[in-house]
Phi, psi and omega in degrees: 000141176277123179240122174230179180182189182227132176243148183160193179195129351276168183232007191300332182247025178293140177267355185305314180304319178300311182303311187280335170303317182294319184296314177300318180296318182301323186262003181059040177256139178268106187201173180207145184241111187249159179260134182233085178300130176226113177290150184304332182264006185278098186291124175095347186303311180295320180302318177294325177290322182288332170298326179290333174290313185298323181274005175092356182294323175240135180289326178183170180220153161265152180235135181226189182307131005247035189251004188300334179256321180301323190294339188301322183298341184265001189258161178266333187203152172236142173291162180308319182289318178298319178299316181289322177286327184076028179204146189231139174231358178220126176247142177203160173268137176211124181050041178079006180244142179273113192256141172248132180231170176228104180266001178289315184294313176287333179295318178294314183300317179301314184286327176298314181295333174286325183286317189284092180260340177277151179290138182246125186279328180210141181274086176232121187238152173245122180247121179262119182120166181213015180278203180295323179291320178299321178299318179292316178299310180299322180298314180297317181292320179294319175298337180262008177086015177277150167266131186243132167251126172273135175241119185222158174291160179305323180295336188257009188297320177300320181293316175300318185290325177296321176298313180299319180292325183287335178267356182301320176304330182274335188241348187069007178083357189275349183257005184222150173209173184225143171220166177275147183276071180220151187300319183292329178285318184287327178300329182290340177295336178064213179264017180279358182261128183255347180218128171249128176236127174268112176250023176257168170273011183290125183103351179288148177305137010269356185278054187295336183266010176264150179217143177279348179281129181303142178299138172073005176270127179291143173289149175303140184294123175086357185288156174257147184236124183242106181257116181302331181294132180237004173225107013287166184295333171230107185283165176299322179300313182296313181304311186290327177290321178289328176294332176274009182083012187266157172281130186208144179208160171270179186272022181294323180292322180298318180301315177301308187295321179286334180289320179299318183287321180293319178300325178291325177300321182280320192250343188075008182237141182259118178282144175298132177301327182298328180299312178293325181291317177299321181299315180287323179295328182282000000 
């Protein structure tokens, strides 16, 4: 039996098992996708899981909040994209080595291209957050020629600075800047932002009444809003953006896209995206 899974914390409401059950069935593979919760303070939890991949008990893993960066120290090798991003979401064995990849970045970009149907005057994006998910988003946007402004809480300024420094060799620093995630700072950006991405967990179940966007702050006119949070199916950020007349979506499509890519890393087979979309819609 093929055994894969997801590690992170918490995992109680993950849609990933449903996605991968549909993938196994579609390709007539005998397999299972399990959840392996590892709390941030659980010493040795990640090391035990990587050992199980090395000994063949688990074929591979997805990695989510809060371990996308911490897991790197336990790996033998990173793919070029994971190396550049500095965060990992997919683990697999190749030539006797435990490899870390990042399918979040291409998954996000593929879904973003499907989502952006309105015309955009200038590729200027605001990304809220500076963690592993934000790193993948920023990497994808910079590769596609976007200028990126990071918006972070005061407590995350040093993390945001580290993110910007890590991408400087690729951009020369000219394509990135940083502001605080506060109404007065965001208000100064005016209407020059054409894409807003929430790469924080704010608004995720059970905190469904929360939003990273400051209360009473108007959205930039004509901007599109992409919320990586997909549970609940419509976040407060998406609801308020749509009420303001903006194009807005959650990260459910990104979840599907990165899952297709991860599944191919483990099995060498690509599952039809329609199968996974039907699985999550049901």
